[in-house]
C-alpha positions as CSV (number, residue, x, y, z in Angstrom):
1,M,0.0,0.0,0.0
2,E,1.2,3.5,-0.8
3,K,2.3,5.6,2.2
4,L,0.4,8.7,3.2
5,T,1.2,11.1,6.0
6,L,-1.5,13.2,7.6
7,I,-0.3,16.2,9.6
8,K,-2.5,18.1,12.0
9,V,-1.2,21.4,13.2
10,G,-2.8,23.9,15.6
11,G,-3.6,27.5,14.9
12,K,-0.6,28.8,16.8
13,I,1.9,27.3,14.3
14,V,0.0,28.5,11.2
15,E,-0.9,31.9,12.4
16,E,2.7,33.3,12.9
17,E,4.8,34.0,9.8
18,A,8.1,32.4,11.1
19,T,6.6,29.2,12.4
20,L,4.3,28.8,9.3
21,R,7.3,29.2,7.0
22,D,9.2,26.5,8.8
23,L,6.2,24.2,8.9
24,L,5.5,24.5,5.2
25,R,9.2,23.9,4.3
26,D,9.3,20.8,6.5
27,F,5.9,19.6,5.2
28,S,6.9,20.1,1.6
29,N,10.0,17.9,2.3
30,L,7.8,15.0,3.5
31,E,8.1,12.1,1.1
32,G,5.0,10.4,-0.5
33,Y,1.4,11.4,-0.4
34,K,0.4,13.9,2.3
35,V,-2.5,15.9,3.8
36,L,-2.5,18.9,6.1
37,V,-5.3,19.7,8.6
38,H,-5.0,23.0,10.4
39,G,-6.6,25.1,13.2
40,G,-6.8,28.8,13.5
41,G,-8.5,29.7,16.7
42,R,-6.4,32.6,17.8
43,S,-7.0,34.5,14.5
44,A,-10.7,33.8,14.8
45,T,-10.8,35.2,18.4
46,Q,-8.8,38.3,17.3
47,L,-11.1,39.0,14.4
48,A,-14.2,38.4,16.5
49,G,-12.9,40.9,19.0
50,R,-12.4,43.5,16.3
51,L,-15.9,43.0,15.1
52,G,-17.3,43.3,18.6
53,I,-18.2,39.6,18.9
54,E,-17.5,38.0,22.2
55,S,-15.7,34.7,22.1
56,K,-17.1,32.2,24.6
57,M,-15.2,29.0,25.5
58,V,-16.2,26.0,27.7
59,N,-13.5,23.5,28.6
60,G,-11.3,25.0,25.8
61,R,-14.1,24.5,23.2
62,R,-15.5,27.5,21.3
63,I,-19.3,28.1,21.6
64,T,-20.2,28.9,18.0
65,D,-23.3,31.1,17.7
66,E,-24.5,32.5,14.3
67,E,-22.1,35.5,14.3
68,T,-19.1,33.4,15.5
69,L,-19.8,30.9,12.7
70,K,-19.5,33.6,10.1
71,V,-16.1,34.6,11.7
72,V,-14.7,31.1,11.8
73,T,-15.8,30.4,8.3
74,M,-14.0,33.5,7.1
75,V,-10.9,32.8,9.1
76,Y,-10.5,29.1,8.8
77,G,-11.8,28.5,5.3
78,G,-10.4,31.8,4.0
79,L,-7.5,33.7,5.5
80,V,-5.7,30.8,7.3
81,N,-6.4,28.1,4.7
82,K,-5.5,30.2,1.6
83,T,-2.4,31.6,3.3
84,I,-1.2,28.0,3.8
85,V,-2.1,27.0,0.2
86,A,-0.3,30.0,-1.3
87,G,2.8,29.2,0.8
88,L,2.8,25.6,-0.4
89,Q,2.4,26.6,-4.0
90,A,5.5,28.8,-3.6
91,L,7.3,25.6,-2.6
92,Q,6.0,23.7,-5.7
93,V,3.5,21.7,-3.7
94,N,0.2,21.6,-5.6
95,A,-2.0,22.2,-2.6
96,L,-5.8,22.5,-2.7
97,G,-7.6,24.2,0.3
98,L,-10.9,22.5,1.3
99,T,-13.6,22.7,3.9
100,G,-15.9,19.7,4.5
101,A,-18.6,21.4,2.4
102,D,-16.4,21.3,-0.8
103,M,-17.3,18.2,-2.8
104,N,-19.4,17.1,0.2
105,L,-16.1,15.9,1.6
106,I,-17.0,15.8,5.3
107,R,-20.6,15.7,6.5
108,S,-21.4,16.4,10.1
109,E,-24.4,16.7,12.4
110,K,-24.9,19.6,14.7
111,R,-23.8,18.6,18.2
112,P,-26.9,17.8,20.3
113,V,-27.5,20.1,23.3
114,K,-26.7,18.4,26.6
115,E,-25.1,20.2,29.6
116,V,-23.7,22.7,27.1
117,D,-25.1,24.2,23.9
118,Y,-22.1,24.5,21.6
119,G,-24.1,26.0,18.9
120,Y,-23.0,25.4,15.3
121,V,-20.5,22.7,16.1
122,G,-20.3,19.6,14.0
123,D,-19.7,15.9,15.0
124,V,-18.3,14.1,11.9
125,K,-20.6,11.4,10.4
126,E,-19.1,10.7,7.0
127,V,-15.9,11.3,5.0
128,Q,-15.8,10.9,1.2
129,A,-12.5,8.9,1.3
130,E,-12.9,7.7,-2.3
131,L,-13.0,11.3,-3.6
132,L,-10.2,12.5,-1.4
133,A,-8.0,9.5,-2.4
134,S,-8.5,10.2,-6.1
135,L,-7.4,13.8,-5.6
136,I,-4.3,12.7,-3.7
137,R,-3.4,10.2,-6.4
138,Q,-3.5,13.0,-8.9
139,G,-0.6,14.6,-7.0
140,I,-2.9,17.2,-5.2
141,V,-2.1,17.9,-1.6
142,P,-5.4,18.6,0.4
143,V,-5.2,21.3,3.0
144,L,-8.3,20.9,5.2
145,A,-9.8,23.7,7.3
146,P,-11.7,22.8,10.5
147,L,-15.1,23.3,9.0
148,T,-17.7,20.7,7.9
149,H,-21.3,21.0,6.8
150,D,-24.7,19.3,7.5
151,Q,-25.8,18.9,3.9
152,A,-28.8,21.1,4.7
153,G,-27.0,24.4,3.9
154,H,-25.2,25.0,7.2
155,M,-21.5,25.2,7.8
156,L,-20.3,23.7,11.1
157,N,-17.3,24.5,13.2
158,T,-15.5,21.2,13.8
159,N,-12.6,20.3,16.0
160,A,-9.4,20.0,13.9
161,D,-8.1,17.0,15.9
162,T,-11.4,15.2,15.2
163,I,-11.2,16.0,11.4
164,A,-7.6,14.7,11.3
165,G,-8.6,11.5,13.1
166,E,-11.7,10.8,11.0
167,V,-10.0,11.6,7.7
168,A,-7.0,9.4,8.6
169,K,-9.4,6.5,9.5
170,A,-11.3,6.9,6.2
171,L,-8.1,7.0,4.2
172,A,-6.7,3.9,5.9
173,N,-8.7,1.8,3.4
174,H,-6.7,3.4,0.5
175,F,-3.3,4.1,1.9
176,D,-0.8,3.1,4.6
177,V,-1.5,6.1,6.9
178,T,0.7,7.8,9.5
179,L,-1.3,10.3,11.5
180,V,0.9,13.1,13.2
181,Y,-0.6,15.3,15.8
182,C,1.6,18.4,16.3
183,F,1.5,20.5,19.4
184,E,3.8,22.7,21.4
185,K,5.8,20.0,23.1
186,K,8.2,17.4,21.7
187,G,5.8,14.5,22.5
188,V,3.9,13.2,25.5
189,L,6.0,14.1,28.6
190,R,6.7,12.0,31.7
191,D,7.2,15.3,33.6
192,E,5.4,18.4,32.4
193,Q,8.3,20.6,33.7
194,D,10.9,18.7,31.7
195,D,10.6,19.2,27.9
196,E,13.1,16.4,27.3
197,S,11.2,13.7,29.2
198,V,9.4,12.5,26.1
199,I,7.7,9.0,26.4
200,P,8.9,7.3,23.2
201,E,6.0,4.8,23.0
202,I,2.6,4.4,24.5
203,N,0.4,1.4,24.2
204,R,-3.0,0.8,25.8
205,E,-1.6,-0.8,28.9
206,T,1.0,2.0,29.6
207,F,-1.6,4.6,28.8
208,K,-3.9,3.3,31.5
209,Q,-1.1,3.2,33.9
210,Y,0.1,6.7,33.2
211,V,-3.5,8.1,33.6
212,E,-3.8,6.3,37.0
213,E,-0.5,7.7,38.1
214,G,-1.5,11.3,36.9
215,I,1.4,11.5,34.4
216,I,-1.1,11.8,31.6
217,Q,-3.9,14.2,32.3
218,G,-6.2,16.9,30.9
219,G,-6.4,17.4,27.2
220,M,-3.8,14.8,26.5
221,I,-6.3,12.0,27.5
222,P,-8.8,12.6,24.7
223,K,-5.9,13.1,22.2
224,L,-4.5,9.7,23.1
225,E,-8.0,8.0,23.1
226,N,-8.5,9.4,19.6
227,S,-5.1,8.0,18.6
228,F,-6.0,4.5,19.8
229,E,-9.4,4.7,18.0
230,A,-7.5,5.6,14.8
231,I,-5.2,2.6,15.2
232,D,-8.3,0.4,15.7
233,A,-9.7,1.7,12.5
234,G,-6.6,0.7,10.5
235,V,-4.3,3.8,10.7
236,R,-0.8,2.3,10.7
237,R,0.8,4.6,13.3
238,V,0.0,7.7,15.2
239,V,2.7,10.1,16.3
240,I,2.4,13.0,18.8
241,T,5.3,15.5,18.4
242,Q,6.0,19.2,17.7
243,A,5.7,20.7,14.3
244,A,9.5,21.3,14.0
245,D,10.1,17.6,14.2
246,I,7.8,16.1,11.6
247,N,10.7,15.0,9.5
248,K,12.8,13.6,12.4
249,N,11.1,10.4,13.5
250,S,10.9,11.7,17.1
251,G,8.1,12.3,19.5
252,T,5.7,9.7,21.0
253,V,4.5,6.8,18.9
254,V,1.1,5.5,19.9
255,G,0.2,1.9,19.2
């Protein structure tokens, strides 16, 4: 099976000129087929503020009302996405910027209201892997914004980690997929205060143990749970690392 690397990067990396330039250079040097999924939350918060729209967050997740949805659609699907695409074209990478609405690529359902009403936030239900795979095989590099649609005319703000995981799972039927989650540390750390204390490998058993011991906590727990789900669905390997190391075979390998 042909190899494919799917890289997920947070907004922080793609919203600053220097880190974006480094990321795009490293990404362009990756061998084989590749896909980039990006965030853009800080830019959305800044633009919303300028427009007098208050950004509300619950547990680190954005509440997306009607006005906020307009802002994230503009920022994620427009400004951030097209800046990345233009940067990759300058490096001779034939990138194509997409939201989930384009070609009906990713269909979601609006998240049901439970303890929190997240507003126009989507939970992914379907990825058109066949279509995406055919684009990729034509030498096109998809750059996916964290936006999906409900097939009833509404865009939905959708977590970029979720999009990366669901797309990787869907593409696992077509390629030998490596999913790379980039964040600000070099990997999953044994000691939060020590940036060099990277845990090189985590399996289900050690994950359970680290959670019980309090070594792995907070937002890293769902990230790793998503990683195991991806492995179960046929993704070959999942790596958690920092954006600067995507070509270095370092970080934490989940399996």
